[in-house]
C-alpha positions as CSV (number, residue, x, y, z in Angstrom):
1,M,-59.8,122.1,-76.0
2,K,-60.1,119.1,-78.2
3,I,-56.9,117.4,-79.4
4,D,-57.0,115.0,-82.3
5,L,-54.0,112.8,-82.9
6,T,-52.9,109.3,-84.0
7,L,-51.9,107.4,-80.9
8,N,-50.2,104.1,-81.3
9,G,-51.7,103.9,-84.8
10,E,-55.2,104.7,-83.9
11,K,-57.0,108.0,-84.4
12,R,-58.0,109.4,-81.0
13,S,-59.5,112.6,-79.6
14,F,-58.9,113.9,-76.1
15,E,-60.0,116.9,-74.1
16,A,-57.2,118.9,-72.5
17,A,-56.8,122.2,-70.7
18,P,-54.5,124.7,-72.4
19,G,-51.7,124.1,-69.9
20,D,-51.9,120.3,-69.8
21,T,-48.8,118.4,-70.9
22,L,-48.9,115.5,-73.2
23,L,-47.7,113.4,-70.2
24,E,-50.7,114.5,-68.2
25,V,-53.2,113.6,-70.9
26,L,-51.6,110.2,-71.6
27,R,-51.5,109.3,-68.0
28,R,-55.1,110.4,-67.5
29,E,-56.1,108.2,-70.5
30,R,-54.4,105.2,-68.7
31,F,-51.2,105.0,-70.8
32,V,-49.3,104.0,-67.7
33,G,-46.1,103.0,-69.6
34,V,-45.4,106.7,-69.9
35,K,-43.8,107.4,-66.5
36,K,-43.9,110.6,-64.6
37,G,-40.4,111.2,-63.3
38,C,-38.8,114.6,-62.8
39,G,-41.4,116.7,-64.6
40,E,-38.6,118.8,-65.9
41,G,-37.3,116.9,-68.9
42,D,-34.2,115.6,-67.2
43,C,-34.9,111.9,-66.6
44,G,-36.5,110.6,-69.8
45,A,-39.0,108.4,-68.0
46,C,-41.9,110.1,-69.9
47,A,-40.4,109.7,-73.4
48,V,-42.7,109.1,-76.3
49,L,-42.2,109.2,-80.1
50,L,-43.7,112.4,-81.6
51,D,-43.8,112.2,-85.3
52,G,-41.0,109.6,-85.1
53,H,-38.7,111.5,-82.7
54,A,-38.3,110.9,-79.0
55,V,-39.5,113.7,-76.8
56,N,-40.1,114.2,-73.1
57,S,-43.8,114.3,-72.9
58,C,-43.6,116.3,-69.7
59,L,-42.3,119.2,-71.7
60,V,-44.8,119.1,-74.6
61,L,-48.0,120.9,-74.2
62,A,-50.8,118.5,-75.2
63,G,-52.1,121.1,-77.8
64,K,-48.8,120.8,-79.6
65,A,-49.6,117.1,-80.4
66,D,-52.8,118.0,-82.2
67,G,-52.8,116.5,-85.7
68,R,-49.6,114.6,-85.0
69,E,-48.5,111.0,-84.4
70,V,-47.7,109.8,-80.9
71,V,-46.2,106.4,-80.1
72,T,-45.9,105.2,-76.5
73,I,-44.2,102.1,-75.2
74,E,-47.6,100.4,-75.5
75,G,-47.6,101.1,-79.2
76,L,-44.2,99.6,-80.1
77,A,-45.4,96.0,-79.8
78,D,-47.3,94.4,-82.6
79,G,-50.3,93.0,-80.7
80,E,-48.8,90.3,-78.5
81,R,-45.5,90.3,-80.3
82,L,-42.9,92.6,-78.7
83,H,-40.8,95.0,-80.7
84,P,-37.2,93.7,-81.1
85,I,-36.0,96.4,-78.7
86,Q,-38.4,95.2,-76.1
87,E,-37.3,91.6,-76.7
88,A,-33.6,92.5,-76.4
89,F,-34.2,94.4,-73.1
90,L,-35.9,91.4,-71.7
91,D,-33.5,88.8,-73.1
92,L,-30.4,90.6,-72.0
93,G,-31.6,91.6,-68.5
94,A,-31.5,95.3,-69.2
95,I,-34.5,95.9,-67.0
96,Q,-34.0,96.4,-63.2
97,C,-36.8,98.2,-61.5
98,G,-38.4,99.0,-64.8
99,Y,-39.1,102.7,-64.2
100,C,-36.7,104.0,-66.8
101,T,-37.3,101.2,-69.2
102,P,-40.2,102.6,-71.3
103,G,-38.3,105.9,-71.9
104,M,-35.1,104.0,-72.6
105,V,-36.8,101.8,-75.2
106,I,-38.4,104.8,-76.8
107,A,-35.0,106.5,-77.0
108,A,-33.5,103.4,-78.6
109,A,-36.4,103.2,-81.1
110,D,-35.7,106.7,-82.2
111,L,-31.9,106.0,-82.4
112,L,-32.3,102.8,-84.4
113,A,-34.9,104.3,-86.8
114,H,-32.3,106.9,-87.8
115,H,-29.0,105.0,-87.2
116,P,-29.6,101.2,-87.8
117,D,-26.0,100.3,-87.0
118,P,-24.9,102.6,-84.2
119,S,-21.5,102.5,-82.5
120,E,-21.4,102.0,-78.7
121,E,-20.7,105.8,-78.4
122,E,-23.7,106.6,-80.5
123,I,-25.9,104.3,-78.4
124,R,-24.6,105.9,-75.2
125,E,-25.4,109.4,-76.7
126,G,-28.8,108.2,-77.9
127,I,-29.9,107.0,-74.5
128,S,-28.1,109.8,-72.5
129,G,-31.3,111.6,-71.8
130,N,-32.6,108.7,-69.8
131,L,-31.7,108.5,-66.2
132,C,-31.3,105.0,-64.7
133,R,-30.5,104.8,-61.0
134,C,-30.3,101.0,-60.9
135,T,-27.6,100.2,-63.4
136,G,-24.4,101.4,-65.1
137,Y,-26.1,101.3,-68.5
138,V,-24.0,98.3,-69.6
139,K,-26.9,96.0,-70.1
140,Q,-29.0,98.7,-71.8
141,V,-26.2,99.4,-74.3
142,E,-25.8,95.7,-75.0
143,A,-29.6,95.4,-75.5
144,V,-29.6,98.2,-78.0
145,Q,-26.7,96.6,-79.9
146,D,-28.6,93.3,-79.9
147,A,-31.8,95.0,-81.0
148,A,-30.0,96.7,-83.9
149,R,-28.8,93.2,-85.0
150,R,-32.3,91.8,-84.7
151,M,-33.8,94.7,-86.7
152,R,-31.2,94.3,-89.5
153,R,-32.0,90.6,-90.0
154,P,-34.1,89.8,-93.0
155,H,-37.6,88.9,-92.1
156,G,-39.0,85.5,-92.9
């Protein structure tokens, strides 16, 4: 079946079998920032924004994305300029092995889009669907707090 969607701001069409997940289609199309982790929706490594909300792409049938907007970690940056969340994760050392990072950044993007000034508790809840085996989440929470400050600054 043919799937038409807006992927990272660009209209795209993909072929998919009826049982293909969005994760499988994205990986097949070389969007390698979307990681395959557990395949059961428990780890968050495959998170993408679907119509502005973080979802585990391993749980979304590709056909359900037809006509919708999908943003991957690759689509958060503005060309060569990283998104403030990506910058904060780099600047604060919130990246260890990097496997969970794309999903964690996507979860943070969803959180900050809906709650621009979250408490630490709200941040921890917002990224709770993302399993990181390298850290205790301290640096990630700090990075989301920093990104929130960066995103609230007036531009110019």
